[in-house]
PyMOL Python script that loads the backbone (N, CA, C, O; Angstrom):
from pymol import cmd

cmd.read_pdbstr("""\
ATOM      1  N   MET A   1      -6.569 -27.031  34.407  1.00  0.00           N
ATOM      2  CA  MET A   1      -7.137 -26.669  35.675  1.00  0.00           C
ATOM      3  C   MET A   1      -6.213 -25.648  36.354  1.00  0.00           C
ATOM      4  O   MET A   1      -5.092 -25.969  36.749  1.00  0.00           O
ATOM      5  N   ILE A   2      -6.700 -24.448  36.476  1.00  0.00           N
ATOM      6  CA  ILE A   2      -5.920 -23.374  37.077  1.00  0.00           C
ATOM      7  C   ILE A   2      -5.599 -23.700  38.533  1.00  0.00           C
ATOM      8  O   ILE A   2      -4.489 -23.445  38.999  1.00  0.00           O
ATOM      9  N   GLY A   3      -6.564 -24.259  39.244  1.00  0.00           N
ATOM     10  CA  GLY A   3      -6.351 -24.608  40.645  1.00  0.00           C
ATOM     11  C   GLY A   3      -5.201 -25.582  40.831  1.00  0.00           C
ATOM     12  O   GLY A   3      -4.436 -25.466  41.788  1.00  0.00           O
ATOM     13  N   LYS A   4      -5.077 -26.521  39.940  1.00  0.00           N
ATOM     14  CA  LYS A   4      -3.992 -27.501  40.021  1.00  0.00           C
ATOM     15  C   LYS A   4      -2.640 -26.826  39.761  1.00  0.00           C
ATOM     16  O   LYS A   4      -1.640 -27.186  40.383  1.00  0.00           O
ATOM     17  N   GLN A   5      -2.608 -25.869  38.863  1.00  0.00           N
ATOM     18  CA  GLN A   5      -1.369 -25.129  38.606  1.00  0.00           C
ATOM     19  C   GLN A   5      -0.946 -24.341  39.842  1.00  0.00           C
ATOM     20  O   GLN A   5       0.225 -24.351  40.221  1.00  0.00           O
ATOM     21  N   TYR A   6      -1.901 -23.658  40.469  1.00  0.00           N
ATOM     22  CA  TYR A   6      -1.589 -22.945  41.710  1.00  0.00           C
ATOM     23  C   TYR A   6      -1.086 -23.922  42.775  1.00  0.00           C
ATOM     24  O   TYR A   6      -0.134 -23.631  43.498  1.00  0.00           O
ATOM     25  N   PHE A   7      -1.729 -25.068  42.858  1.00  0.00           N
ATOM     26  CA  PHE A   7      -1.350 -26.079  43.846  1.00  0.00           C
ATOM     27  C   PHE A   7       0.099 -26.510  43.632  1.00  0.00           C
ATOM     28  O   PHE A   7       0.873 -26.587  44.585  1.00  0.00           O
ATOM     29  N   LYS A   8       0.460 -26.787  42.396  1.00  0.00           N
ATOM     30  CA  LYS A   8       1.825 -27.218  42.083  1.00  0.00           C
ATOM     31  C   LYS A   8       2.849 -26.147  42.416  1.00  0.00           C
ATOM     32  O   LYS A   8       4.012 -26.455  42.679  1.00  0.00           O
ATOM     33  N   GLN A   9       2.424 -24.891  42.406  1.00  0.00           N
ATOM     34  CA  GLN A   9       3.305 -23.778  42.742  1.00  0.00           C
ATOM     35  C   GLN A   9       3.270 -23.456  44.241  1.00  0.00           C
ATOM     36  O   GLN A   9       3.853 -22.465  44.681  1.00  0.00           O
ATOM     37  N   HIS A  10       2.592 -24.288  45.010  1.00  0.00           N
ATOM     38  CA  HIS A  10       2.459 -24.113  46.464  1.00  0.00           C
ATOM     39  C   HIS A  10       1.738 -22.813  46.819  1.00  0.00           C
ATOM     40  O   HIS A  10       1.977 -22.227  47.875  1.00  0.00           O
ATOM     41  N   MET A  11       0.866 -22.379  45.937  1.00  0.00           N
ATOM     42  CA  MET A  11       0.043 -21.191  46.173  1.00  0.00           C
ATOM     43  C   MET A  11      -1.331 -21.699  46.629  1.00  0.00           C
ATOM     44  O   MET A  11      -2.291 -21.718  45.858  1.00  0.00           O
ATOM     45  N   TYR A  12      -1.400 -22.108  47.900  1.00  0.00           N
ATOM     46  CA  TYR A  12      -2.554 -22.861  48.381  1.00  0.00           C
ATOM     47  C   TYR A  12      -3.832 -22.037  48.512  1.00  0.00           C
ATOM     48  O   TYR A  12      -4.923 -22.576  48.323  1.00  0.00           O
ATOM     49  N   GLY A  13      -3.730 -20.757  48.826  1.00  0.00           N
ATOM     50  CA  GLY A  13      -4.927 -19.913  48.895  1.00  0.00           C
ATOM     51  C   GLY A  13      -5.611 -19.792  47.547  1.00  0.00           C
ATOM     52  O   GLY A  13      -6.797 -20.101  47.433  1.00  0.00           O
ATOM     53  N   PRO A  14      -4.886 -19.345  46.513  1.00  0.00           N
ATOM     54  CA  PRO A  14      -5.498 -19.280  45.182  1.00  0.00           C
ATOM     55  C   PRO A  14      -5.918 -20.660  44.656  1.00  0.00           C
ATOM     56  O   PRO A  14      -6.931 -20.779  43.967  1.00  0.00           O
ATOM     57  N   ALA A  15      -5.146 -21.690  44.978  1.00  0.00           N
ATOM     58  CA  ALA A  15      -5.506 -23.050  44.550  1.00  0.00           C
ATOM     59  C   ALA A  15      -6.843 -23.453  45.149  1.00  0.00           C
ATOM     60  O   ALA A  15      -7.711 -23.985  44.456  1.00  0.00           O
ATOM     61  N   GLU A  16      -7.001 -23.195  46.445  1.00  0.00           N
ATOM     62  CA  GLU A  16      -8.242 -23.557  47.133  1.00  0.00           C
ATOM     63  C   GLU A  16      -9.427 -22.841  46.500  1.00  0.00           C
ATOM     64  O   GLU A  16     -10.478 -23.445  46.285  1.00  0.00           O
ATOM     65  N   ASN A  17      -9.264 -21.572  46.204  1.00  0.00           N
ATOM     66  CA  ASN A  17     -10.328 -20.785  45.594  1.00  0.00           C
ATOM     67  C   ASN A  17     -10.734 -21.356  44.231  1.00  0.00           C
ATOM     68  O   ASN A  17     -11.922 -21.519  43.954  1.00  0.00           O
ATOM     69  N   GLU A  18      -9.767 -21.652  43.399  1.00  0.00           N
ATOM     70  CA  GLU A  18     -10.057 -22.179  42.059  1.00  0.00           C
ATOM     71  C   GLU A  18     -10.610 -23.601  42.109  1.00  0.00           C
ATOM     72  O   GLU A  18     -11.507 -23.950  41.342  1.00  0.00           O
ATOM     73  N   LEU A  19     -10.075 -24.415  43.010  1.00  0.00           N
ATOM     74  CA  LEU A  19     -10.546 -25.798  43.113  1.00  0.00           C
ATOM     75  C   LEU A  19     -11.990 -25.864  43.591  1.00  0.00           C
ATOM     76  O   LEU A  19     -12.750 -26.728  43.153  1.00  0.00           O
ATOM     77  N   ARG A  20     -12.372 -24.961  44.483  1.00  0.00           N
ATOM     78  CA  ARG A  20     -13.781 -24.909  44.911  1.00  0.00           C
ATOM     79  C   ARG A  20     -14.704 -24.633  43.727  1.00  0.00           C
ATOM     80  O   ARG A  20     -15.803 -25.182  43.649  1.00  0.00           O
ATOM     81  N   LYS A  21     -14.259 -23.789  42.816  1.00  0.00           N
ATOM     82  CA  LYS A  21     -15.051 -23.485  41.623  1.00  0.00           C
ATOM     83  C   LYS A  21     -15.142 -24.705  40.707  1.00  0.00           C
ATOM     84  O   LYS A  21     -16.140 -24.893  40.011  1.00  0.00           O
ATOM     85  N   THR A  22     -14.103 -25.526  40.712  1.00  0.00           N
ATOM     86  CA  THR A  22     -14.034 -26.697  39.844  1.00  0.00           C
ATOM     87  C   THR A  22     -14.881 -27.853  40.360  1.00  0.00           C
ATOM     88  O   THR A  22     -15.385 -28.649  39.568  1.00  0.00           O
ATOM     89  N   LEU A  23     -15.043 -27.955  41.667  1.00  0.00           N
ATOM     90  CA  LEU A  23     -15.715 -29.116  42.263  1.00  0.00           C
ATOM     91  C   LEU A  23     -17.089 -29.409  41.665  1.00  0.00           C
ATOM     92  O   LEU A  23     -17.350 -30.566  41.334  1.00  0.00           O
ATOM     93  N   PRO A  24     -17.981 -28.432  41.508  1.00  0.00           N
ATOM     94  CA  PRO A  24     -19.281 -28.762  40.912  1.00  0.00           C
ATOM     95  C   PRO A  24     -19.172 -29.303  39.481  1.00  0.00           C
ATOM     96  O   PRO A  24     -20.009 -30.094  39.047  1.00  0.00           O
ATOM     97  N   LEU A  25     -18.143 -28.874  38.760  1.00  0.00           N
ATOM     98  CA  LEU A  25     -17.957 -29.328  37.379  1.00  0.00           C
ATOM     99  C   LEU A  25     -17.454 -30.767  37.308  1.00  0.00           C
ATOM    100  O   LEU A  25     -17.556 -31.411  36.264  1.00  0.00           O
ATOM    101  N   ALA A  26     -16.912 -31.272  38.414  1.00  0.00           N
ATOM    102  CA  ALA A  26     -16.351 -32.624  38.446  1.00  0.00           C
ATOM    103  C   ALA A  26     -17.375 -33.675  38.858  1.00  0.00           C
ATOM    104  O   ALA A  26     -17.040 -34.858  38.923  1.00  0.00           O
ATOM    105  N   GLU A  27     -18.586 -33.283  39.133  1.00  0.00           N
ATOM    106  CA  GLU A  27     -19.605 -34.210  39.645  1.00  0.00           C
ATOM    107  C   GLU A  27     -19.811 -35.445  38.766  1.00  0.00           C
ATOM    108  O   GLU A  27     -20.050 -36.527  39.301  1.00  0.00           O
ATOM    109  N   GLY A  28     -19.730 -35.330  37.492  1.00  0.00           N
ATOM    110  CA  GLY A  28     -19.979 -36.462  36.610  1.00  0.00           C
ATOM    111  C   GLY A  28     -18.786 -37.387  36.421  1.00  0.00           C
ATOM    112  O   GLY A  28     -18.915 -38.433  35.785  1.00  0.00           O
ATOM    113  N   ASN A  29     -17.645 -37.026  36.954  1.00  0.00           N
ATOM    114  CA  ASN A  29     -16.416 -37.793  36.754  1.00  0.00           C
ATOM    115  C   ASN A  29     -15.799 -38.106  38.116  1.00  0.00           C
ATOM    116  O   ASN A  29     -15.174 -37.238  38.726  1.00  0.00           O
ATOM    117  N   GLN A  30     -15.969 -39.330  38.593  1.00  0.00           N
ATOM    118  CA  GLN A  30     -15.526 -39.697  39.941  1.00  0.00           C
ATOM    119  C   GLN A  30     -14.011 -39.575  40.134  1.00  0.00           C
ATOM    120  O   GLN A  30     -13.551 -39.190  41.209  1.00  0.00           O
ATOM    121  N   ASP A  31     -13.246 -39.897  39.104  1.00  0.00           N
ATOM    122  CA  ASP A  31     -11.788 -39.757  39.219  1.00  0.00           C
ATOM    123  C   ASP A  31     -11.390 -38.299  39.397  1.00  0.00           C
ATOM    124  O   ASP A  31     -10.571 -37.973  40.257  1.00  0.00           O
ATOM    125  N   LEU A  32     -11.966 -37.434  38.592  1.00  0.00           N
ATOM    126  CA  LEU A  32     -11.664 -36.012  38.696  1.00  0.00           C
ATOM    127  C   LEU A  32     -12.169 -35.448  40.022  1.00  0.00           C
ATOM    128  O   LEU A  32     -11.486 -34.645  40.658  1.00  0.00           O
ATOM    129  N   LYS A  33     -13.361 -35.867  40.438  1.00  0.00           N
ATOM    130  CA  LYS A  33     -13.915 -35.398  41.706  1.00  0.00           C
ATOM    131  C   LYS A  33     -13.011 -35.782  42.872  1.00  0.00           C
ATOM    132  O   LYS A  33     -12.758 -34.967  43.759  1.00  0.00           O
ATOM    133  N   ALA A  34     -12.523 -37.025  42.872  1.00  0.00           N
ATOM    134  CA  ALA A  34     -11.630 -37.473  43.937  1.00  0.00           C
ATOM    135  C   ALA A  34     -10.351 -36.649  43.951  1.00  0.00           C
ATOM    136  O   ALA A  34      -9.863 -36.282  45.020  1.00  0.00           O
ATOM    137  N   GLU A  35      -9.807 -36.355  42.782  1.00  0.00           N
ATOM    138  CA  GLU A  35      -8.588 -35.562  42.721  1.00  0.00           C
ATOM    139  C   GLU A  35      -8.821 -34.146  43.242  1.00  0.00           C
ATOM    140  O   GLU A  35      -8.015 -33.625  44.012  1.00  0.00           O
ATOM    141  N   VAL A  36      -9.911 -33.531  42.826  1.00  0.00           N
ATOM    142  CA  VAL A  36     -10.222 -32.171  43.278  1.00  0.00           C
ATOM    143  C   VAL A  36     -10.433 -32.158  44.789  1.00  0.00           C
ATOM    144  O   VAL A  36      -9.936 -31.264  45.474  1.00  0.00           O
ATOM    145  N   LEU A  37     -11.163 -33.138  45.315  1.00  0.00           N
ATOM    146  CA  LEU A  37     -11.376 -33.214  46.761  1.00  0.00           C
ATOM    147  C   LEU A  37     -10.062 -33.401  47.511  1.00  0.00           C
ATOM    148  O   LEU A  37      -9.841 -32.786  48.555  1.00  0.00           O
ATOM    149  N   PHE A  38      -9.198 -34.247  46.976  1.00  0.00           N
ATOM    150  CA  PHE A  38      -7.900 -34.482  47.612  1.00  0.00           C
ATOM    151  C   PHE A  38      -7.069 -33.201  47.647  1.00  0.00           C
ATOM    152  O   PHE A  38      -6.497 -32.852  48.680  1.00  0.00           O
ATOM    153  N   LEU A  39      -7.007 -32.506  46.513  1.00  0.00           N
ATOM    154  CA  LEU A  39      -6.246 -31.263  46.444  1.00  0.00           C
ATOM    155  C   LEU A  39      -6.857 -30.191  47.349  1.00  0.00           C
ATOM    156  O   LEU A  39      -6.135 -29.424  47.987  1.00  0.00           O
ATOM    157  N   LEU A  40      -8.186 -30.141  47.401  1.00  0.00           N
ATOM    158  CA  LEU A  40      -8.855 -29.207  48.300  1.00  0.00           C
ATOM    159  C   LEU A  40      -8.523 -29.516  49.761  1.00  0.00           C
ATOM    160  O   LEU A  40      -8.280 -28.610  50.557  1.00  0.00           O
ATOM    161  N   GLY A  41      -8.516 -30.794  50.097  1.00  0.00           N
ATOM    162  CA  GLY A  41      -8.177 -31.184  51.458  1.00  0.00           C
ATOM    163  C   GLY A  41      -6.779 -30.740  51.830  1.00  0.00           C
ATOM    164  O   GLY A  41      -6.561 -30.204  52.917  1.00  0.00           O
ATOM    165  N   PHE A  42      -5.835 -30.959  50.941  1.00  0.00           N
ATOM    166  CA  PHE A  42      -4.445 -30.595  51.202  1.00  0.00           C
ATOM    167  C   PHE A  42      -4.290 -29.079  51.273  1.00  0.00           C
ATOM    168  O   PHE A  42      -3.637 -28.559  52.178  1.00  0.00           O
ATOM    169  N   ALA A  43      -4.887 -28.376  50.324  1.00  0.00           N
ATOM    170  CA  ALA A  43      -4.776 -26.912  50.305  1.00  0.00           C
ATOM    171  C   ALA A  43      -5.386 -26.306  51.560  1.00  0.00           C
ATOM    172  O   ALA A  43      -4.815 -25.387  52.147  1.00  0.00           O
ATOM    173  N   ASN A  44      -6.534 -26.810  51.973  1.00  0.00           N
ATOM    174  CA  ASN A  44      -7.168 -26.295  53.183  1.00  0.00           C
ATOM    175  C   ASN A  44      -6.331 -26.588  54.418  1.00  0.00           C
ATOM    176  O   ASN A  44      -6.274 -25.772  55.338  1.00  0.00           O
ATOM    177  N   TYR A  45      -5.692 -27.727  54.444  1.00  0.00           N
ATOM    178  CA  TYR A  45      -4.790 -28.049  55.551  1.00  0.00           C
ATOM    179  C   TYR A  45      -3.641 -27.037  55.594  1.00  0.00           C
ATOM    180  O   TYR A  45      -3.282 -26.545  56.664  1.00  0.00           O
ATOM    181  N   LYS A  46      -3.078 -26.736  54.448  1.00  0.00           N
ATOM    182  CA  LYS A  46      -1.949 -25.812  54.374  1.00  0.00           C
ATOM    183  C   LYS A  46      -2.333 -24.385  54.771  1.00  0.00           C
ATOM    184  O   LYS A  46      -1.514 -23.657  55.331  1.00  0.00           O
ATOM    185  N   ILE A  47      -3.564 -23.986  54.488  1.00  0.00           N
ATOM    186  CA  ILE A  47      -3.987 -22.640  54.876  1.00  0.00           C
ATOM    187  C   ILE A  47      -4.681 -22.660  56.239  1.00  0.00           C
ATOM    188  O   ILE A  47      -5.299 -21.679  56.653  1.00  0.00           O
ATOM    189  N   GLU A  48      -4.569 -23.778  56.913  1.00  0.00           N
ATOM    190  CA  GLU A  48      -5.064 -23.973  58.281  1.00  0.00           C
ATOM    191  C   GLU A  48      -6.575 -23.824  58.406  1.00  0.00           C
ATOM    192  O   GLU A  48      -7.080 -23.344  59.421  1.00  0.00           O
ATOM    193  N   ASN A  49      -7.281 -24.233  57.377  1.00  0.00           N
ATOM    194  CA  ASN A  49      -8.738 -24.337  57.422  1.00  0.00           C
ATOM    195  C   ASN A  49      -9.042 -25.811  57.688  1.00  0.00           C
ATOM    196  O   ASN A  49      -9.434 -26.558  56.792  1.00  0.00           O
ATOM    197  N   ILE A  50      -8.850 -26.199  58.933  1.00  0.00           N
ATOM    198  CA  ILE A  50      -8.805 -27.612  59.304  1.00  0.00           C
ATOM    199  C   ILE A  50     -10.143 -28.318  59.133  1.00  0.00           C
ATOM    200  O   ILE A  50     -10.177 -29.464  58.684  1.00  0.00           O
ATOM    201  N   LYS A  51     -11.231 -27.668  59.478  1.00  0.00           N
ATOM    202  CA  LYS A  51     -12.545 -28.324  59.334  1.00  0.00           C
ATOM    203  C   LYS A  51     -12.813 -28.702  57.880  1.00  0.00           C
ATOM    204  O   LYS A  51     -13.281 -29.806  57.600  1.00  0.00           O
ATOM    205  N   ASP A  52     -12.518 -27.792  56.959  1.00  0.00           N
ATOM    206  CA  ASP A  52     -12.714 -28.110  55.543  1.00  0.00           C
ATOM    207  C   ASP A  52     -11.701 -29.140  55.064  1.00  0.00           C
ATOM    208  O   ASP A  52     -12.026 -29.990  54.235  1.00  0.00           O
ATOM    209  N   ALA A  53     -10.476 -29.070  55.577  1.00  0.00           N
ATOM    210  CA  ALA A  53      -9.472 -30.074  55.203  1.00  0.00           C
ATOM    211  C   ALA A  53      -9.961 -31.468  55.577  1.00  0.00           C
ATOM    212  O   ALA A  53      -9.844 -32.408  54.791  1.00  0.00           O
ATOM    213  N   LEU A  54     -10.503 -31.589  56.769  1.00  0.00           N
ATOM    214  CA  LEU A  54     -11.031 -32.882  57.216  1.00  0.00           C
ATOM    215  C   LEU A  54     -12.215 -33.312  56.362  1.00  0.00           C
ATOM    216  O   LEU A  54     -12.292 -34.465  55.936  1.00  0.00           O
ATOM    217  N   ARG A  55     -13.130 -32.393  56.115  1.00  0.00           N
ATOM    218  CA  ARG A  55     -14.337 -32.715  55.336  1.00  0.00           C
ATOM    219  C   ARG A  55     -13.985 -33.160  53.916  1.00  0.00           C
ATOM    220  O   ARG A  55     -14.521 -34.155  53.428  1.00  0.00           O
ATOM    221  N   PHE A  56     -13.092 -32.433  53.255  1.00  0.00           N
ATOM    222  CA  PHE A  56     -12.731 -32.796  51.883  1.00  0.00           C
ATOM    223  C   PHE A  56     -11.996 -34.141  51.834  1.00  0.00           C
ATOM    224  O   PHE A  56     -12.202 -34.924  50.907  1.00  0.00           O
ATOM    225  N   ASN A  57     -11.148 -34.409  52.818  1.00  0.00           N
ATOM    226  CA  ASN A  57     -10.471 -35.709  52.859  1.00  0.00           C
ATOM    227  C   ASN A  57     -11.466 -36.835  53.108  1.00  0.00           C
ATOM    228  O   ASN A  57     -11.332 -37.917  52.536  1.00  0.00           O
ATOM    229  N   GLN A  58     -12.456 -36.594  53.950  1.00  0.00           N
ATOM    230  CA  GLN A  58     -13.483 -37.611  54.190  1.00  0.00           C
ATOM    231  C   GLN A  58     -14.283 -37.898  52.925  1.00  0.00           C
ATOM    232  O   GLN A  58     -14.572 -39.053  52.614  1.00  0.00           O
ATOM    233  N   GLN A  59     -14.635 -36.853  52.205  1.00  0.00           N
ATOM    234  CA  GLN A  59     -15.370 -37.048  50.951  1.00  0.00           C
ATOM    235  C   GLN A  59     -14.511 -37.783  49.934  1.00  0.00           C
ATOM    236  O   GLN A  59     -15.010 -38.640  49.204  1.00  0.00           O
ATOM    237  N   CYS A  60     -13.240 -37.459  49.879  1.00  0.00           N
ATOM    238  CA  CYS A  60     -12.323 -38.116  48.949  1.00  0.00           C
ATOM    239  C   CYS A  60     -12.169 -39.593  49.304  1.00  0.00           C
ATOM    240  O   CYS A  60     -12.188 -40.452  48.422  1.00  0.00           O
ATOM    241  N   ALA A  61     -12.017 -39.884  50.585  1.00  0.00           N
ATOM    242  CA  ALA A  61     -11.833 -41.269  51.030  1.00  0.00           C
ATOM    243  C   ALA A  61     -13.054 -42.135  50.751  1.00  0.00           C
ATOM    244  O   ALA A  61     -12.946 -43.360  50.702  1.00  0.00           O
ATOM    245  N   ALA A  62     -14.194 -41.520  50.571  1.00  0.00           N
ATOM    246  CA  ALA A  62     -15.426 -42.267  50.284  1.00  0.00           C
ATOM    247  C   ALA A  62     -15.540 -42.675  48.813  1.00  0.00           C
ATOM    248  O   ALA A  62     -16.447 -43.421  48.445  1.00  0.00           O
ATOM    249  N   ILE A  63     -14.633 -42.194  47.983  1.00  0.00           N
ATOM    250  CA  ILE A  63     -14.658 -42.498  46.548  1.00  0.00           C
ATOM    251  C   ILE A  63     -13.539 -43.493  46.235  1.00  0.00           C
ATOM    252  O   ILE A  63     -12.391 -43.289  46.629  1.00  0.00           O
ATOM    253  N   ALA A  64     -13.880 -44.560  45.531  1.00  0.00           N
ATOM    254  CA  ALA A  64     -12.870 -45.535  45.108  1.00  0.00           C
ATOM    255  C   ALA A  64     -11.986 -44.877  44.050  1.00  0.00           C
ATOM    256  O   ALA A  64     -12.392 -44.700  42.901  1.00  0.00           O
ATOM    257  N   SER A  65     -10.767 -44.518  44.464  1.00  0.00           N
ATOM    258  CA  SER A  65      -9.853 -43.843  43.547  1.00  0.00           C
ATOM    259  C   SER A  65      -8.426 -44.045  44.029  1.00  0.00           C
ATOM    260  O   SER A  65      -8.194 -44.636  45.084  1.00  0.00           O
ATOM    261  N   ARG A  66      -7.481 -43.555  43.257  1.00  0.00           N
ATOM    262  CA  ARG A  66      -6.074 -43.659  43.631  1.00  0.00           C
ATOM    263  C   ARG A  66      -5.743 -42.762  44.820  1.00  0.00           C
ATOM    264  O   ARG A  66      -4.672 -42.898  45.410  1.00  0.00           O
ATOM    265  N   PHE A  67      -6.641 -41.850  45.182  1.00  0.00           N
ATOM    266  CA  PHE A  67      -6.434 -40.925  46.291  1.00  0.00           C
ATOM    267  C   PHE A  67      -7.024 -41.442  47.606  1.00  0.00           C
ATOM    268  O   PHE A  67      -6.774 -40.864  48.664  1.00  0.00           O
ATOM    269  N   ARG A  68      -7.793 -42.509  47.550  1.00  0.00           N
ATOM    270  CA  ARG A  68      -8.541 -42.996  48.710  1.00  0.00           C
ATOM    271  C   ARG A  68      -7.643 -43.315  49.903  1.00  0.00           C
ATOM    272  O   ARG A  68      -7.910 -42.847  51.010  1.00  0.00           O
ATOM    273  N   ALA A  69      -6.605 -44.087  49.706  1.00  0.00           N
ATOM    274  CA  ALA A  69      -5.747 -44.512  50.819  1.00  0.00           C
ATOM    275  C   ALA A  69      -5.047 -43.324  51.467  1.00  0.00           C
ATOM    276  O   ALA A  69      -4.983 -43.237  52.693  1.00  0.00           O
ATOM    277  N   GLN A  70      -4.524 -42.415  50.660  1.00  0.00           N
ATOM    278  CA  GLN A  70      -3.835 -41.252  51.229  1.00  0.00           C
ATOM    279  C   GLN A  70      -4.809 -40.329  51.939  1.00  0.00           C
ATOM    280  O   GLN A  70      -4.477 -39.761  52.980  1.00  0.00           O
ATOM    281  N   ALA A  71      -6.004 -40.172  51.394  1.00  0.00           N
ATOM    282  CA  ALA A  71      -7.011 -39.342  52.057  1.00  0.00           C
ATOM    283  C   ALA A  71      -7.364 -39.929  53.419  1.00  0.00           C
ATOM    284  O   ALA A  71      -7.539 -39.188  54.386  1.00  0.00           O
ATOM    285  N   ALA A  72      -7.471 -41.250  53.503  1.00  0.00           N
ATOM    286  CA  ALA A  72      -7.757 -41.899  54.789  1.00  0.00           C
ATOM    287  C   ALA A  72      -6.625 -41.656  55.786  1.00  0.00           C
ATOM    288  O   ALA A  72      -6.881 -41.421  56.967  1.00  0.00           O
ATOM    289  N   LYS A  73      -5.386 -41.712  55.322  1.00  0.00           N
ATOM    290  CA  LYS A  73      -4.246 -41.408  56.201  1.00  0.00           C
ATOM    291  C   LYS A  73      -4.291 -39.953  56.644  1.00  0.00           C
ATOM    292  O   LYS A  73      -4.014 -39.644  57.803  1.00  0.00           O
ATOM    293  N   ASN A  74      -4.638 -39.062  55.726  1.00  0.00           N
ATOM    294  CA  ASN A  74      -4.722 -37.641  56.058  1.00  0.00           C
ATOM    295  C   ASN A  74      -5.761 -37.389  57.148  1.00  0.00           C
ATOM    296  O   ASN A  74      -5.551 -36.556  58.030  1.00  0.00           O
ATOM    297  N   ILE A  75      -6.870 -38.103  57.086  1.00  0.00           N
ATOM    298  CA  ILE A  75      -7.915 -37.962  58.101  1.00  0.00           C
ATOM    299  C   ILE A  75      -7.356 -38.306  59.476  1.00  0.00           C
ATOM    300  O   ILE A  75      -7.587 -37.582  60.444  1.00  0.00           O
ATOM    301  N   THR A  76      -6.628 -39.399  59.558  1.00  0.00           N
ATOM    302  CA  THR A  76      -6.033 -39.813  60.831  1.00  0.00           C
ATOM    303  C   THR A  76      -5.055 -38.763  61.343  1.00  0.00           C
ATOM    304  O   THR A  76      -5.071 -38.424  62.526  1.00  0.00           O
ATOM    305  N   VAL A  77      -4.214 -38.255  60.471  1.00  0.00           N
ATOM    306  CA  VAL A  77      -3.231 -37.240  60.864  1.00  0.00           C
ATOM    307  C   VAL A  77      -3.937 -35.982  61.366  1.00  0.00           C
ATOM    308  O   VAL A  77      -3.583 -35.440  62.413  1.00  0.00           O
ATOM    309  N   ILE A  78      -4.927 -35.526  60.621  1.00  0.00           N
ATOM    310  CA  ILE A  78      -5.645 -34.309  61.004  1.00  0.00           C
ATOM    311  C   ILE A  78      -6.328 -34.496  62.356  1.00  0.00           C
ATOM    312  O   ILE A  78      -6.254 -33.620  63.218  1.00  0.00           O
ATOM    313  N   LYS A  79      -6.984 -35.624  62.540  1.00  0.00           N
ATOM    314  CA  LYS A  79      -7.669 -35.872  63.815  1.00  0.00           C
ATOM    315  C   LYS A  79      -6.683 -35.950  64.969  1.00  0.00           C
ATOM    316  O   LYS A  79      -6.973 -35.472  66.065  1.00  0.00           O
ATOM    317  N   ASN A  80      -5.524 -36.546  64.734  1.00  0.00           N
ATOM    318  CA  ASN A  80      -4.520 -36.632  65.796  1.00  0.00           C
ATOM    319  C   ASN A  80      -3.923 -35.270  66.114  1.00  0.00           C
ATOM    320  O   ASN A  80      -3.652 -34.973  67.277  1.00  0.00           O
ATOM    321  N   GLN A  81      -3.716 -34.443  65.106  1.00  0.00           N
ATOM    322  CA  GLN A  81      -3.110 -33.135  65.323  1.00  0.00           C
ATOM    323  C   GLN A  81      -4.114 -32.129  65.897  1.00  0.00           C
ATOM    324  O   GLN A  81      -3.737 -31.237  66.657  1.00  0.00           O
ATOM    325  N   TYR A  82      -5.357 -32.273  65.541  1.00  0.00           N
ATOM    326  CA  TYR A  82      -6.369 -31.307  65.937  1.00  0.00           C
ATOM    327  C   TYR A  82      -7.537 -32.041  66.593  1.00  0.00           C
ATOM    328  O   TYR A  82      -8.628 -32.135  66.030  1.00  0.00           O
ATOM    329  N   ARG A  83      -7.289 -32.547  67.769  1.00  0.00           N
ATOM    330  CA  ARG A  83      -8.310 -33.329  68.478  1.00  0.00           C
ATOM    331  C   ARG A  83      -9.594 -32.556  68.722  1.00  0.00           C
ATOM    332  O   ARG A  83     -10.655 -33.160  68.883  1.00  0.00           O
ATOM    333  N   ALA A  84      -9.520 -31.255  68.752  1.00  0.00           N
ATOM    334  CA  ALA A  84     -10.705 -30.437  69.000  1.00  0.00           C
ATOM    335  C   ALA A  84     -11.657 -30.390  67.804  1.00  0.00           C
ATOM    336  O   ALA A  84     -12.824 -30.028  67.945  1.00  0.00           O
ATOM    337  N   VAL A  85     -11.152 -30.758  66.632  1.00  0.00           N
ATOM    338  CA  VAL A  85     -11.978 -30.733  65.431  1.00  0.00           C
ATOM    339  C   VAL A  85     -12.889 -31.949  65.447  1.00  0.00           C
ATOM    340  O   VAL A  85     -12.433 -33.083  65.589  1.00  0.00           O
ATOM    341  N   ARG A  86     -14.161 -31.699  65.302  1.00  0.00           N
ATOM    342  CA  ARG A  86     -15.134 -32.801  65.284  1.00  0.00           C
ATOM    343  C   ARG A  86     -15.637 -33.008  63.868  1.00  0.00           C
ATOM    344  O   ARG A  86     -15.618 -32.091  63.047  1.00  0.00           O
ATOM    345  N   GLN A  87     -16.082 -34.210  63.595  1.00  0.00           N
ATOM    346  CA  GLN A  87     -16.594 -34.549  62.263  1.00  0.00           C
ATOM    347  C   GLN A  87     -17.850 -33.787  61.949  1.00  0.00           C
ATOM    348  O   GLN A  87     -18.417 -33.950  60.869  1.00  0.00           O
TER     349      GLN A  87
END
""", "prot")
cmd.dss("prot")
cmd.show_as("cartoon", "prot")
cmd.util.cbc("prot")
cmd.orient("prot")
């Protein structure tokens, strides 16, 4: 996954772009989908695309996965930091 490589290199703009392309391909695999959503949420937060960061974390938190608890924490942090952002 190219997006994951960019993410590991802290290249969040290119990571976000590649991960968005990957998301439709992950539809059949809930574990992979949760990971892609989690990485998208983090990358969007880093590039200050807060609405998408919140949305991707919410979608991730709705999936039973190893990312669920952290995504739920991320939602709380984002809402506290950016009170103007609505669901």
